[in-house]
N, C-alpha and C positions, 0 to 999 in steps of 0.2 A: 921842945917838947912836941909844940903843935906841927912843925916840920918833919919829925919823924915819924906823928899818927898819919900823915898826908904823905910821907911818901911810902909807906907800906902797903897803901890799896895801889899806886902807882906803879909799885915794882910789881905787883900781883896781875896788873893788866896790863904790863909788857910782856910778862913769862908767858901769860896766857896766848898772847899773840902770836910770840917767837914760837909756842906748842903748836897753834892753830898752824901757820905759816909752813912748819915742819910738815905737818900732817899732810895738809895741801899738795906740797912740793914729793910729798910720798906718793899720793894719790897719781900726780900728773907723772911721777914713773910710772908707777904700772899701767896707767892708760897706754903711755907710748909702748912698754911692752907689751902689752896685749895687742896693740896695732900690729907691732913687729910679729908675733907670733900666728895671728889671724891670715896677715898676708903671707908668710912662709906656708901657712897649712893650705891656703890657696893653691901656692906655688908647687907645693908635694902633691895636689889634688892633678892640676895639669900635667906635672911629669908620671904623674903616675899612668893616667889616660894614654897619653903619648907614648909610654914605655921608655921614656927620656932618662936613662940609667946613669948618664952625667950629671943632671940637676939633682937627682936622688940622690946619689951617692955623695953630693955635699952635704945636702939635708939631713942624712941618717950617719948618726954616730957609727962609729965602728963597733960600738959594745951593745946595739940594738938588739931587743927585745920584743920579737912580734907574736903575739898569740892570735891564733884564727879563730874562727867562733866553734872548730870543731874540738879545740882544745890544741891542735897541733900548734909545736913551739917552732918561729923560725928567727934564723938570725940576719945580719944586714945581709951576706952574700947570698943566702937561699932566696930572700926576697928578689934582690936586684937579678940571682940568675933567674929564678921564676920569669920576672920579665922579660930578659933577654929570648930566651928559647921559646917564650908563646906558652907556655904551663900556665901563667896567669894573664889573662886576656880581659882588658875593663871597658867596657862601652859609655858608662855614664856614672858619674858620684854625684849624690846630691844630699846635703847635710841639713839639718835642722836642729834646731834647740840649742847650738855651739855657743859653749862658756869658756871663758878663760878664767881662771885665778891665779896672779903673782904670788911666789913665796921667794923673794930676792932674786935670785938666778934662777930659780924652778918654776915654770909654766904648768899648769894643767888644763887640759883642753877635752872636756866632754861633748858628747852631743849623739843624737842618733842620725842613721843614715840610710839612705835606700841605694845601692847599687846594683848596675848590671853589670854582672861579671862571670866569666868562665875560668875554671879550677881542675886544672888535668882532664879537661874536653866536657866539663858538664856544670849546668847551670849553678851557679850559685847567688842568685838574685833573691833577696829577702832583706827585710828590714833589721837593722840592728842597731844595738846600742856602742859606742864606743869610747875609750877612754885613751889620751895620750899623754905623756911627759916630755916634756920640752926644756933643755939645759942649756944656760949661755958660756959659754967658757970661749974663753980667747977674743973676746967680743962678739960672739956668734951663737945663736940658736940652732940648737941641732934637736934631733928628734932621738930620744933614748929609750923611749918604749910604747909599746901600742897594744890595747888589750880592742878585742872585737868578740861581740858576745850577741848570740842571736836574738833577736826581738819576737814578739809575736807574730803569726803570719797574718797579713793584713789582706 
């Protein structure tokens, strides 16, 4: 009887330890995923600045949905075509307050941005809020959606 009484607390301690180890492993996996997504975000920004559509083609999902600050909706081919043609030219991108949240194979990246660019020959330099959805499929992360909203004038 005494052995059974001692066994119950030991089992509870073991189960708590297993649960904590699993939680730590999940946190570790999320931390790795966050690093991967942030690295790809930086790679995407550099490719956008350099108008490197080969890299962007790899990073962007074929179903990319991109919403510009004026509400214009663009798909992957339009975004890449605008860069190729020079319709979109970007001189600098500075992100601030970037946060990544991981939900399984989906990453939500949010932040603010100050970008020096021209679109259709007109300056589009402004402080903005942005949100992105990255999805990991077949072992690689791809950007599936971006929403850019105008922020207050600074």
